C-alpha positions as CSV (number, residue, x, y, z in Angstrom):
1,M,-22.1,4.9,-3.3
2,S,-21.2,8.8,-3.2
3,V,-18.7,10.5,-5.4
4,A,-16.3,12.8,-4.8
5,S,-16.9,16.6,-4.1
6,Q,-15.7,19.6,-5.8
7,P,-12.0,19.8,-5.6
8,A,-10.1,22.5,-3.5
9,P,-7.0,24.3,-4.3
10,A,-4.1,22.1,-4.9
11,S,-2.2,23.9,-2.1
12,A,-4.9,23.2,0.3
13,L,-5.4,19.6,-0.6
14,P,-3.9,16.4,1.6
15,L,-1.5,14.8,-0.6
16,L,-2.0,11.0,-1.4
17,Y,0.8,9.0,-2.5
18,S,-0.7,5.8,-4.4
19,F,-0.3,3.3,-7.0
20,R,-3.5,2.5,-9.0
21,R,-3.4,-1.4,-8.9
22,C,-2.6,-1.8,-5.3
23,P,-5.3,-3.2,-3.4
24,Y,-4.4,-1.2,-0.1
25,A,-4.2,2.1,-2.3
26,I,-7.7,1.0,-4.1
27,R,-9.2,0.9,-0.6
28,A,-7.9,3.9,0.7
29,R,-8.9,6.0,-2.5
30,L,-12.5,4.3,-2.2
31,A,-12.9,5.7,1.2
32,L,-11.6,8.9,0.4
33,A,-14.1,9.4,-2.7
34,Q,-17.0,8.0,-0.6
35,A,-16.4,10.6,2.0
36,G,-16.0,13.5,-1.0
37,V,-12.4,14.2,0.6
38,A,-10.5,15.9,-2.5
39,V,-6.7,15.0,-2.5
40,H,-3.8,15.8,-4.6
41,T,-2.8,12.2,-5.9
42,V,0.7,11.5,-6.8
43,E,1.0,8.1,-8.6
44,V,4.3,6.4,-7.4
45,D,6.5,4.3,-9.7
46,L,7.6,1.8,-7.0
47,K,10.9,1.2,-8.8
48,H,11.6,4.8,-8.5
49,K,10.1,6.3,-5.2
50,P,10.1,9.9,-4.8
51,A,12.1,11.2,-2.0
52,A,9.3,13.1,-0.7
53,L,7.3,9.8,0.0
54,L,10.3,8.2,1.7
55,S,10.4,11.3,3.7
56,A,7.1,11.2,4.8
57,S,7.0,7.2,5.4
58,P,10.4,5.6,5.3
59,A,8.9,2.1,4.6
60,G,8.0,3.6,1.1
61,T,4.7,1.5,0.7
62,V,1.6,2.9,-0.5
63,P,-0.8,4.4,0.3
64,V,0.4,7.3,2.2
65,L,-1.6,10.3,3.0
66,V,-0.2,13.7,4.0
67,L,-2.3,16.3,5.8
68,P,-1.9,20.0,5.1
69,G,-1.0,20.3,8.7
70,G,2.1,17.6,8.2
71,E,0.5,14.7,9.8
72,V,1.0,11.5,7.9
73,L,-1.1,8.5,7.5
74,A,0.6,5.4,6.1
75,Q,-1.7,2.7,6.6
76,S,-4.7,2.2,4.2
77,L,-7.1,1.5,7.0
78,D,-6.2,4.6,9.1
79,I,-6.7,6.5,5.8
80,M,-10.2,5.0,5.4
81,R,-11.3,5.8,9.0
82,W,-9.9,9.1,8.9
83,A,-11.7,10.0,5.6
84,L,-15.0,8.8,6.9
85,A,-14.6,10.5,9.9
86,Q,-14.9,13.9,8.0
87,S,-17.8,12.5,6.1
88,D,-19.8,9.4,6.0
89,P,-22.9,10.1,3.7
90,D,-23.9,6.1,3.5
91,G,-23.1,5.0,7.0
92,W,-20.0,2.8,6.2
93,L,-19.1,3.2,9.7
94,R,-22.8,2.7,11.1
95,P,-22.6,0.7,14.2
96,E,-25.8,-0.7,13.7
97,A,-24.9,-2.8,10.6
98,M,-23.5,-5.7,13.1
99,V,-20.4,-6.7,10.9
100,D,-17.4,-8.5,12.6
101,E,-15.0,-5.9,10.8
102,E,-12.1,-7.2,12.6
103,F,-12.6,-10.4,11.2
104,W,-13.2,-9.7,7.7
105,I,-10.2,-6.7,7.5
106,K,-7.7,-9.1,9.6
107,T,-8.5,-12.3,7.6
108,T,-7.9,-10.4,4.4
109,D,-4.6,-8.7,5.3
110,S,-3.3,-11.7,6.9
111,A,-4.1,-15.2,5.8
112,F,-5.9,-14.5,2.8
113,K,-3.2,-12.2,1.4
114,Y,-0.7,-14.8,2.2
115,W,-2.8,-17.4,0.2
116,L,-3.5,-15.2,-2.5
117,D,0.3,-14.2,-3.2
118,R,1.2,-17.9,-3.3
119,Y,-1.8,-18.4,-5.7
120,K,-1.1,-15.3,-8.1
121,Y,2.6,-16.4,-8.1
122,F,2.4,-20.4,-7.7
123,E,5.6,-20.8,-9.8
124,R,7.8,-19.3,-6.8
125,H,6.1,-21.8,-4.4
126,P,6.4,-25.2,-6.0
127,A,5.7,-27.3,-2.7
128,H,2.1,-27.1,-4.0
129,P,0.0,-27.0,-7.1
130,Q,-1.8,-23.9,-8.0
131,A,-5.2,-25.4,-6.9
132,H,-4.0,-26.1,-3.3
133,Y,-3.2,-22.3,-2.9
134,R,-6.7,-21.3,-4.1
135,Q,-8.4,-23.6,-2.1
136,Q,-6.5,-22.2,1.0
137,A,-7.6,-18.9,0.0
138,L,-11.1,-20.0,-0.5
139,D,-11.3,-21.6,2.9
140,C,-9.9,-19.1,5.1
141,L,-12.0,-16.1,3.5
142,L,-14.2,-16.7,0.2
143,A,-16.3,-19.2,1.8
144,P,-17.0,-17.5,4.9
145,L,-18.0,-14.5,2.6
146,E,-20.3,-16.4,0.4
147,H,-22.0,-17.9,3.6
148,T,-22.3,-14.3,5.2
149,L,-23.7,-12.9,1.8
150,S,-26.5,-15.5,1.9
151,T,-27.6,-14.7,5.2
152,H,-26.9,-10.9,5.5
153,G,-27.8,-9.7,2.2
154,P,-25.8,-8.4,-0.8
155,W,-23.4,-6.8,1.5
156,L,-21.5,-7.5,4.6
157,G,-23.4,-4.5,5.9
158,G,-26.7,-5.9,4.8
159,A,-28.9,-3.6,2.6
160,Q,-25.6,-1.5,2.0
161,P,-22.0,-1.6,1.9
162,V,-19.9,-0.8,5.1
163,L,-16.2,-0.2,5.6
164,A,-15.5,-4.0,5.5
165,D,-17.0,-4.6,2.3
166,A,-14.6,-1.8,0.6
167,A,-11.7,-3.1,2.7
168,V,-12.1,-6.8,1.4
169,F,-13.2,-6.0,-2.1
170,P,-9.8,-5.1,-3.7
171,F,-8.0,-8.2,-2.4
172,V,-11.2,-10.3,-3.8
173,R,-10.8,-8.6,-7.2
174,Q,-7.1,-9.6,-7.5
175,F,-8.2,-13.4,-6.8
176,A,-10.9,-13.3,-9.5
177,G,-8.4,-12.0,-11.8
178,V,-6.1,-14.9,-11.4
179,E,-7.9,-17.8,-13.6
180,P,-11.1,-15.6,-14.7
181,A,-12.5,-18.6,-16.5
182,W,-12.4,-20.8,-12.9
183,W,-13.7,-17.6,-11.1
184,A,-16.7,-17.5,-13.7
185,C,-17.7,-20.8,-13.0
186,S,-16.9,-21.1,-9.3
187,P,-19.4,-21.9,-6.5
188,L,-19.8,-18.4,-5.3
189,A,-22.7,-17.1,-7.1
190,L,-23.3,-14.5,-4.1
191,T,-19.7,-13.6,-3.9
192,R,-19.2,-12.8,-7.9
193,A,-22.5,-10.6,-7.7
194,W,-20.8,-9.0,-4.9
195,L,-17.8,-8.4,-6.6
196,H,-19.5,-7.5,-9.9
197,A,-21.6,-4.4,-8.2
198,W,-18.3,-3.1,-7.0
199,L,-16.5,-3.3,-10.4
200,E,-19.5,-1.8,-12.0
201,S,-19.9,1.0,-9.2
202,P,-19.3,4.8,-10.4
203,L,-17.4,5.0,-7.2
204,F,-15.0,2.2,-8.3
205,L,-14.8,3.3,-11.5
206,G,-14.1,6.9,-10.5
207,V,-10.8,6.0,-8.5
208,M,-9.5,3.7,-10.9
209,R,-9.2,6.6,-13.5
210,K,-5.5,6.9,-14.8
211,Q,-3.8,9.9,-13.7
212,A,-2.3,12.3,-16.2
């Protein structure tokens, strides 16, 4: 995994509105760092969103990337693909990886996110116990992930990560943090190893440094 290149003068940099722990923002920062695209990052207080963010993207969600020419990218996947179009040193976009990128990303952003939120905040959803929501999340994403890693290799892309790995990882990280003791003993050994590799990577550690 690559690390960011030397920074350019702040006035020439794209402006990234981010929130450190947001999984959508994490995936965007991973791709920007992987591509070596330097940005000026603004850490957003989600309770007091800056007017400039709302002007650029009225939805007020993060991440948002404002390019020096004024173009605004307000979706994490658009930011990832834009960054990797600038530079893709390890082939995260390589077509020969034979990854069903649409399945992994669509499932993560829809069904898995739905069940993950209920698993994390099960007190708000008393219709079912926490274990029910955990099982739904397992069935829709984590069981297929474990199976795919067992047949493809340590990454969805095989020997090396691809965009789908980076897009899915921040959400699996959230899932693993809900019940760490359960996760440590779960029947997902390959997925745990995949997650651990991400968590210990210089790329991830770099994008999670706190802003001054």
